[in-house]
Phi, psi and omega in degrees: 000137178300142183304325182298336183256354179294135182094343180256356180242154181302141180259347179227158176298324182296316179295318178299319179294322176299321179297316179299323181283355175106008179291115183289343179272347181273154180261152181289157179289150181297342178297343182265009173299152181296154183301322181293325177294316180295315181299317179296319180295320179295315179300319179296318179298316180295315181298330181268008175083013181254012181222184179228000000 
């Protein structure tokens, strides 16, 4: 996950599920980051030798 988003997304499956269920104190799952953020993170991982 990009550093800019760490701390703003759910860290556990339970917290993500609480967010889906409507808990206003829970954070959304990282799977819901925008596509461009995810694509940039994947490109960075590959460029740094940690991806395929």
